N, C-alpha and C positions, 0 to 999 in steps of 0.2 A: 270529389273529395275537397276538403277544406282548403288545402294548399292551392289547388287549381282554381278554386273560386276566388281566392284572394288575388292570385296572379291575374286572373281575367279582369277583375274590377280595376286593378292598378293599370293594366294595359289600356282599358277603356278610357281612363281619365289621364293617361300620359304620366303616370307615376312610375319612376324607375324601380325595377325589381331585381334583386340578386337572389336567385334560386340556388341556394347552397346544396339542395338535394342532388342537383346535377353537376355542380361545378366544384364541389369541395374535394373530391377525390377519395373520400372515405367510403369504404364498402361495408355497409351495415349488415350484410349477410354472412359475415364471418364471426363466429363466436368469440374468438380471441380479440378481435377488434371491438366487438360490443362490450366485453368486460373491461377493456382498457380505456376506451374513449367515450362511452356513453354512461350517463348517470343511472339509467334503469332500462328495463326491457322495451320501453316504447321506441327506442332508437331515434329519438328526436332531440333530446337534451344532452349536450356534450359535457364531458368533464373539462376541467381547466386544461388538461393535457390535450384533449381532443380539439379544443379551440386553438391552442398554440400550434399544434401540428398541422391541422387541416383548414382552419377558417380565418384566423386573424390576418394573415398576409393577403388573402383573397378579398376580404372586406376592405382592408386599407387600399388596395389597388382599385377596387370598384368605386370607392368614395372619391378617389382622385379623378375619376372620369366624369364626375357629376359637374 
């Protein structure tokens, strides 16, 4: 899949990766979560609320480790 390919190339060249699919804590398999926090059915693009609740703090913490 595309995500794994990107991650693999980054690892090969020593580029840091934050894989939010595994560390965000959001469960895309729940219909209520999907309707509240994702823009559409692809379960890839979050709403503003989704970023605020599940992503922003994790990205900020990860950036501070670089």
